[in-house]
C-alpha positions in Angstrom: -9.6 7.1 8.2 -9.6 5.2 5.4 -6.2 4.8 3.7 -5.1 5.9 0.1 -4.4 2.5 -2.4 -1.4 4.0 -3.5 -0.4 0.7 -5.2 -3.2 -1.7 -6.5 -2.8 -5.2 -4.7 -0.4 -7.6 -6.6 0.3 -4.4 -9.2 3.7 -6.6 -10.3 2.5 -9.8 -9.5 1.0 -13.0 -11.1 -2.7 -12.6 -11.7 -5.4 -13.9 -13.8 -9.1 -12.5 -14.4 -11.8 -14.0 -12.8 -14.5 -14.9 -15.2 -18.1 -13.8 -15.4 -19.3 -17.5 -15.1 -17.8 -21.1 -15.0 -19.6 -24.2 -15.9 -16.7 -26.4 -14.6 -17.5 -24.7 -11.1 -14.7 -22.5 -10.6 -14.3 -19.1 -9.0 -16.4 -16.7 -11.2 -18.1 -13.2 -10.9 -21.7 -14.7 -10.6 -21.3 -17.5 -8.2 -18.2 -16.2 -6.3 -16.5 -19.4 -4.6 -18.8 -22.3 -5.1 -19.5 -25.2 -2.6 -16.3 -27.3 -4.0 -13.8 -25.1 -2.6 -15.2 -25.8 0.8 -14.4 -29.7 0.7 -11.3 -30.8 2.1 -9.0 -31.7 -0.9 -7.3 -34.5 1.5 -10.0 -36.4 1.6 -12.5 -35.6 -1.4 -11.3 -35.8 -5.0 -14.0 -33.1 -5.9 -12.6 -30.7 -3.5 -10.8 -27.4 -5.4 -8.3 -25.4 -4.1 -8.0 -21.3 -4.2 -6.1 -20.2 -7.2 -3.4 -17.9 -6.0 -3.3 -16.2 -9.5 -6.9 -15.5 -9.4 -7.6 -14.6 -5.8 -4.9 -11.9 -6.7 -6.3 -10.9 -10.0 -9.9 -10.0 -7.9 -8.2 -8.1 -5.4 -6.2 -6.3 -8.0 -9.6 -5.7 -9.8 -11.2 -4.3 -6.8 -8.1 -2.2 -5.3 -7.8 -0.6 -8.7 -11.1 0.3 -8.8 -11.3 2.1 -5.4 -8.0 3.4 -5.9 -9.5 5.2 -9.2 -12.1 6.6 -7.3 -10.3 7.9 -4.2 -7.4 9.9 -6.6 -10.1 11.3 -9.2 -13.1 11.5 -6.4 -15.6 9.7 -9.1 -15.4 6.6 -10.8 -14.5 6.8 -14.9 -17.3 6.4 -17.4 -17.6 2.7 -18.2 -17.4 2.1 -22.0 -18.6 -1.1 -23.7 -15.2 -2.3 -24.4 -14.9 -2.2 -20.2 -18.5 -4.2 -20.2 -18.1 -7.0 -22.6 -18.7 -5.4 -25.9 -22.3 -3.9 -24.3 -23.3 -0.4 -23.4 -23.4 -0.2 -19.6 -27.0 0.8 -18.4 -26.5 3.9 -16.1 -29.4 4.6 -13.7 -30.9 8.3 -13.0 -28.8 10.2 -11.1 -25.5 7.9 -11.5 -22.0 10.3 -12.3 -18.9 9.4 -14.3 -16.1 11.1 -15.6 -14.9 11.5 -18.9 -12.6 13.5 -20.8 -12.4 15.7 -17.7 -15.9 16.4 -17.4 -18.0 15.1 -14.7 -22.0 14.0 -16.0 -24.5 13.2 -14.2 -27.3 10.6 -15.7 -30.5 12.6 -16.3 -32.7 9.2 -17.3 -32.4 5.5 -16.1 -31.5 2.9 -18.3 -28.9 5.3 -19.8 -26.7 3.6 -22.4 -25.6 7.0 -24.0 -21.9 8.2 -24.4 -21.6 11.4 -22.7 -21.9 14.4 -24.1 -25.9 13.8 -24.9 -29.2 15.3 -24.1 -29.4 12.1 -21.0 -26.6 13.5 -19.6 -25.9 16.7 -17.8 -22.4 18.5 -16.7 -21.9 18.5 -13.0 -18.3 20.4 -13.3 -16.1 20.5 -16.4 -12.2 21.5 -16.8 -12.7 22.8 -20.3 -10.9 21.3 -23.3 -7.4 19.9 -22.5 -5.1 22.0 -24.6 -1.8 20.6 -23.7 0.5 18.5 -21.2 3.4 20.0 -20.1 6.1 17.9 -18.4 8.6 20.0 -17.0 11.6 18.5 -15.7 14.0 21.3 -15.2 13.8 24.4 -13.0 12.7 27.6 -14.7 9.7 29.5 -16.0 6.6 28.1 -17.0 3.8 30.4 -19.1 0.7 29.0 -19.6 -0.3 28.6 -23.7 -2.7 30.8 -24.9 -6.3 30.2 -24.3 -5.6 28.3 -21.1 -8.0 29.3 -18.2 -7.5 26.4 -15.8 -4.6 24.4 -14.9 -3.9 21.1 -13.0 -0.5 20.8 -11.2 1.3 17.6 -10.4 4.2 18.4 -7.9 6.7 15.5 -7.1 9.4 16.2 -4.9 13.0 14.6 -5.5 13.8 11.2 -3.9 16.2 10.6 -1.1 19.6 8.5 -1.4 19.9 4.9 -0.1 22.2 4.7 3.2 25.9 4.3 2.4 27.7 1.3 3.9 31.1 1.8 5.9 34.0 -0.4 5.1 34.3 -3.7 6.8 36.6 -6.2 8.0 36.5 -10.2 7.5 33.1 -11.4 8.6 31.4 -8.4 9.2 28.9 -6.3 7.4 27.2 -2.8 7.1 23.9 -2.3 5.2 22.4 0.9 4.0 18.3 1.6 4.1 16.3 2.6 1.2 15.9 6.8 0.7 12.3 7.5 0.8 10.5 9.0 -1.8 9.4 12.7 -2.3 6.2 14.4 -1.5 3.5 14.5 -4.4 0.7 16.7 -4.8 -2.1 18.0 -7.1 -4.3 21.0 -7.6 -6.4 22.6 -9.7 -5.9 26.3 -10.1 -8.0 29.3 -12.0 -7.3 32.9 -12.2 -3.6 32.4 -13.8 -1.0 34.5 -13.3 1.3 35.2 -16.8 4.0 32.8 -15.1 5.1 30.9 -13.0 8.6 30.2 -11.2 9.3 26.5 -11.4 11.9 24.6 -9.1 12.6 20.9 -9.6 13.9 19.1 -6.5 17.1 17.3 -7.3 17.5 13.6 -6.2 19.2 13.2 -3.0 23.3 12.0 -3.8 24.4 8.5 -2.0 27.7 8.6 0.3 30.1 6.4 1.1 30.0 5.3 4.8 27.2 7.3 5.3 23.3 8.1 5.3 22.0 9.2 2.1 21.2 12.5 1.3 17.8 14.0 1.0 15.7 15.0 -2.1 14.7 18.6 -3.0 11.9 20.3 -2.7 9.9 20.9 -5.7 7.6 23.9 -6.5 5.0 25.8 -8.6 5.4 29.4 -7.9 3.6 30.2 -4.8 0.7 27.8 -5.5 2.1 24.4 -4.5 5.0 22.9 -3.0 6.2 19.3 -2.2 9.2 18.5 -0.2 11.8 15.8 -1.1 12.1 12.2 0.5 14.4 11.5 3.1 18.1 9.5 2.8 18.5 6.0 4.1 20.5 5.9 7.0 23.6 3.7 7.8 23.6 0.6 9.5 27.2 0.2 11.3 29.6 -2.9 11.1 27.9 -6.1 13.1 30.2 -8.1 15.2 30.6 -11.9 15.0 28.1 -14.0 16.2 25.3 -11.2 16.6 21.8 -10.8 15.0 21.3 -7.5 13.1 17.8 -7.0 13.4 15.7 -3.8 11.7 17.2 -0.2 11.1 15.0 2.3 9.5 16.2 5.6 8.3 15.9 8.2 11.5 13.4 11.0 9.8 12.6 14.3 11.7 9.0 15.2 11.3 6.9 14.0 8.0 7.8 15.7 4.5 5.0 18.0 3.7 3.1 19.0 0.4 1.4 22.7 0.4 -1.1 23.6 -2.2 -2.6 20.7 -3.4 -6.0 19.3 -3.2 -4.6 15.7 -3.4 -1.4 15.4 -1.5 0.6 12.8 -0.7 3.8 12.7 2.1 6.7 10.7 0.7 7.4 7.1 1.8 10.5 5.8 3.4 12.5 3.5 1.8 12.5 -0.3 3.2 14.3 -1.6 6.2 17.6 -3.5 5.8 17.6 -6.8 7.4 20.6 -8.8 8.1 21.5 -12.4 10.3 24.6 -13.3 11.4 25.3 -17.2 12.1 28.1 -18.0 13.7 31.1 -15.6 12.2 29.8 -15.3 8.9 26.4 -13.8 7.1 24.0 -15.4 5.6 23.4 -14.6 1.8 19.7 -13.6 2.8 21.4 -10.2 4.3 20.5 -7.8 2.0 19.9 -3.7 1.9 17.0 -1.7 2.0 15.1 -0.8 -1.4 14.2 2.9 -2.3 10.8 4.2 -1.8 8.6 4.1 -4.7 6.8 7.3 -6.1 3.6 7.9 -8.2 5.6 7.2 -11.1 7.7 4.1 -10.1 9.8 2.2 -8.0 12.9 3.2 -6.7 16.3 1.8 -6.6 16.3 -2.1 -6.0 18.1 -4.0 -2.8 21.3 -5.3 -3.3 21.7 -8.8 -2.1 25.5 -8.8 -2.7 28.4 -6.2 -1.9 28.7 -3.0 -3.7 26.5 0.3 -4.3 23.3 0.8 -3.9 21.0 1.0 -7.4 20.1 4.5 -8.5 16.3 5.4 -8.7 15.2 6.2 -12.1 11.2 7.2 -11.7 10.4 10.9 -11.0 10.7 11.2 -7.3 11.7 7.4 -6.1 14.4 6.7 -3.5 17.7 5.3 -4.1 18.5 2.1 -2.7 21.0 1.1 0.2 24.4 -0.3 -0.5 25.7 -3.3 1.0 30.0 -3.7 2.3 30.6 -7.6 3.4 32.9 -10.2 3.2 33.4 -13.8 5.1 37.3 -13.6 4.1 38.9 -10.6 3.8 37.9 -6.3 4.0 35.7 -5.0 1.5 35.5 -1.3 1.0 32.8 1.0 1.7 29.8 2.1 -0.8 27.7 4.7 -1.5 23.8 4.4 -1.2 22.2 4.9 -4.7 21.0 8.3 -5.8 17.6 9.3 -5.6 15.6 10.4 -8.3 15.0 14.1 -9.2 11.2 15.4 -9.1 8.9 16.8 -11.8 6.4 19.1 -12.5 3.3 18.4 -14.6 0.7 20.7 -15.9 -2.6 19.8 -17.5 -3.7 22.9 -19.0 -7.7 23.5 -20.2 -9.3 26.3 -22.1 
């Protein structure tokens, strides 16, 4: 089964768009990598090296487009701005999504922007009335005229693992907390109101594994479990190697009632290496899991509490206790971020 592309390649990395053409023989969308890229740079001055930023840009473009189709089921309508200022020519039978409506081209060489006589409606959720972002538990009541709703549920993120107090030359490091589950569903035949529960973020604990995030639910229609807390690595002994430690998790968290679902990804592992009687500066704590709404808490490279997550449903970072010349206290992992419910109302 093909995996969901949750994060486009090089999403936050250095990237440069690949041009459509390049008279100088550089990589371009029309010709790709030319003959000069196959030559040996050590012996041939006309050889070209593959540019990292352009390769990142190319992979980002591809994975972004695939991810859009995976999530929406159909590609967005290509505007003239997307196509270099020229209206895109759709073939007969092509489908595209615009304004919540799926259209199908009825003719070849279709450059109209739907709706028009050249486009047929495949499906429609009606006109968008409101988008409600619910961040506190309570009751949701559909706005007047609402016939269809699209609901997004994000569970709370887990807290990062705490670290224990250490003696001289030892370290204790926590793993990152997992993101909460995410679900998305479309519903009709609506009730007059729905009870909404927003899953709390997990709480970090000094010297112990982080607390798990709470479940977010929308009536009986949808629920999304919270992410698990990050584990704690016990203080390491002198002249030892600390390998890779993950969170200890039971069965995977779940989503119920959604058409599109994602189980929460756990936070990153913790890695530490001891040389002789001291940890290297490369020992870091685990980073919190990234949710659909953003990154989790960042890893700690020096002693201290784990970073708290801020994006809805993301995980907190693990903490780190470490001293080469004296004791260090226990620290708590960063708290996970609370969940959220987003309701798209259509007529």
